[in-house]
C-alpha atoms as an extended CHARMM CRD file, in Angstrom:
* protein
*
        63  EXT
         1         1  MET       CA            -28.7810000000      -34.2710000000       -7.5830000000  PROA      1               0.0000000000
         2         2  THR       CA            -25.3790000000      -35.5890000000       -8.7360000000  PROA      2               0.0000000000
         3         3  ASP       CA            -23.4610000000      -38.6010000000       -7.4380000000  PROA      3               0.0000000000
         4         4  GLU       CA            -20.1870000000      -36.6630000000       -7.2330000000  PROA      4               0.0000000000
         5         5  ALA       CA            -18.5720000000      -36.3220000000       -3.8230000000  PROA      5               0.0000000000
         6         6  THR       CA            -18.2360000000      -32.8320000000       -2.4560000000  PROA      6               0.0000000000
         7         7  PRO       CA            -15.1490000000      -31.7850000000       -0.4840000000  PROA      7               0.0000000000
         8         8  GLY       CA            -17.1640000000      -32.0320000000        2.7360000000  PROA      8               0.0000000000
         9         9  ASP       CA            -17.9840000000      -35.6920000000        1.9890000000  PROA      9               0.0000000000
        10        10  LEU       CA            -14.3630000000      -36.8090000000        1.6820000000  PROA      10              0.0000000000
        11        11  PRO       CA            -12.5490000000      -38.0770000000        4.7680000000  PROA      11              0.0000000000
        12        12  ILE       CA             -9.7560000000      -35.8630000000        6.0800000000  PROA      12              0.0000000000
        13        13  ASP       CA             -6.2940000000      -37.3700000000        6.4460000000  PROA      13              0.0000000000
        14        14  TRP       CA             -5.2390000000      -35.4850000000        9.5690000000  PROA      14              0.0000000000
        15        15  ARG       CA             -1.6450000000      -36.7350000000        9.2150000000  PROA      15              0.0000000000
        16        16  LEU       CA             -1.2580000000      -34.3040000000        6.2880000000  PROA      16              0.0000000000
        17        17  THR       CA             -2.2340000000      -31.2950000000        8.3920000000  PROA      17              0.0000000000
        18        18  THR       CA              1.1130000000      -31.1120000000       10.2140000000  PROA      18              0.0000000000
        19        19  TRP       CA              4.3450000000      -29.6820000000        8.8110000000  PROA      19              0.0000000000
        20        20  GLU       CA              5.9070000000      -33.1550000000        8.8260000000  PROA      20              0.0000000000
        21        21  GLY       CA              2.8910000000      -34.7630000000        7.1950000000  PROA      21              0.0000000000
        22        22  ALA       CA              2.7030000000      -32.1210000000        4.4760000000  PROA      22              0.0000000000
        23        23  ARG       CA              6.4310000000      -32.5310000000        3.7810000000  PROA      23              0.0000000000
        24        24  ARG       CA              6.0870000000      -36.3210000000        3.5490000000  PROA      24              0.0000000000
        25        25  GLU       CA              3.1700000000      -35.9340000000        1.1180000000  PROA      25              0.0000000000
        26        26  GLN       CA              5.1680000000      -33.4600000000       -0.9650000000  PROA      26              0.0000000000
        27        27  LEU       CA              8.1060000000      -35.8820000000       -1.1830000000  PROA      27              0.0000000000
        28        28  ARG       CA              5.7550000000      -38.7630000000       -2.0090000000  PROA      28              0.0000000000
        29        29  ARG       CA              4.2140000000      -36.8130000000       -4.8970000000  PROA      29              0.0000000000
        30        30  TRP       CA              7.6150000000      -35.6960000000       -6.2210000000  PROA      30              0.0000000000
        31        31  SER       CA              8.8560000000      -39.3100000000       -6.1550000000  PROA      31              0.0000000000
        32        32  GLN       CA              5.9910000000      -40.3510000000       -8.4390000000  PROA      32              0.0000000000
        33        33  LEU       CA              6.8400000000      -37.7930000000      -11.1420000000  PROA      33              0.0000000000
        34        34  PRO       CA              8.8420000000      -38.8150000000      -14.2210000000  PROA      34              0.0000000000
        35        35  LEU       CA             12.4130000000      -37.4720000000      -14.2700000000  PROA      35              0.0000000000
        36        36  GLU       CA             11.6500000000      -35.1160000000      -17.1730000000  PROA      36              0.0000000000
        37        37  ARG       CA              8.8740000000      -33.4080000000      -15.1640000000  PROA      37              0.0000000000
        38        38  ILE       CA             11.1380000000      -33.0680000000      -12.1100000000  PROA      38              0.0000000000
        39        39  VAL       CA             13.9190000000      -31.4620000000      -14.1460000000  PROA      39              0.0000000000
        40        40  ALA       CA             11.4490000000      -29.1190000000      -15.8820000000  PROA      40              0.0000000000
        41        41  ALA       CA              9.9500000000      -28.0730000000      -12.5370000000  PROA      41              0.0000000000
        42        42  LEU       CA             13.3900000000      -27.4120000000      -11.0330000000  PROA      42              0.0000000000
        43        43  GLU       CA             14.3870000000      -25.3350000000      -14.0660000000  PROA      43              0.0000000000
        44        44  GLU       CA             11.1630000000      -23.3410000000      -13.8280000000  PROA      44              0.0000000000
        45        45  MET       CA             11.6930000000      -22.7200000000      -10.1010000000  PROA      45              0.0000000000
        46        46  ALA       CA             15.2730000000      -21.5620000000      -10.7630000000  PROA      46              0.0000000000
        47        47  GLU       CA             14.0410000000      -19.1750000000      -13.4590000000  PROA      47              0.0000000000
        48        48  LEU       CA             11.3540000000      -17.7460000000      -11.1570000000  PROA      48              0.0000000000
        49        49  GLN       CA             13.9010000000      -17.3010000000       -8.3840000000  PROA      49              0.0000000000
        50        50  ARG       CA             16.2140000000      -15.4930000000      -10.8050000000  PROA      50              0.0000000000
        51        51  ILE       CA             13.3880000000      -13.1690000000      -11.9040000000  PROA      51              0.0000000000
        52        52  TRP       CA             11.9950000000      -12.5120000000       -8.4220000000  PROA      52              0.0000000000
        53        53  GLY       CA             15.4160000000      -12.4150000000       -6.7940000000  PROA      53              0.0000000000
        54        54  SER       CA             16.5710000000       -9.6270000000       -9.0900000000  PROA      54              0.0000000000
        55        55  THR       CA             13.5630000000       -7.4400000000       -8.2460000000  PROA      55              0.0000000000
        56        56  SER       CA             14.1130000000       -7.6720000000       -4.4840000000  PROA      56              0.0000000000
        57        57  ASP       CA             17.5720000000       -6.0680000000       -4.8550000000  PROA      57              0.0000000000
        58        58  SER       CA             16.0920000000       -2.9980000000       -6.5710000000  PROA      58              0.0000000000
        59        59  ARG       CA             13.7360000000       -2.1200000000       -3.7150000000  PROA      59              0.0000000000
        60        60  PRO       CA             14.8060000000        0.7440000000       -1.4710000000  PROA      60              0.0000000000
        61        61  ALA       CA             15.8020000000       -0.2210000000        2.0550000000  PROA      61              0.0000000000
        62        62  LYS       CA             13.2880000000        0.5240000000        4.8000000000  PROA      62              0.0000000000
        63        63  PRO       CA             14.4370000000        3.2010000000        7.2590000000  PROA      63              0.0000000000
C-alpha cells in the first residue's frame, strides 16, 4: 500500500464550491502567475475565440 493521499482523503474546502468561491480562487491563482504567463494565456484565449467565433457565424440558423 502507498502513502500517497487519495482524493477521498483530502479535506474539501466547501468555500470553493460556490460561484463566488470559485471566482475568488480563480483570481487568486491568476494573481500568482508571472506576467509573461498571463499575457500568453490571454493571447491564446483571444486566438481561440477568433477561431471558434468565426465558425459560429457559418452555421445555418435554426428555424
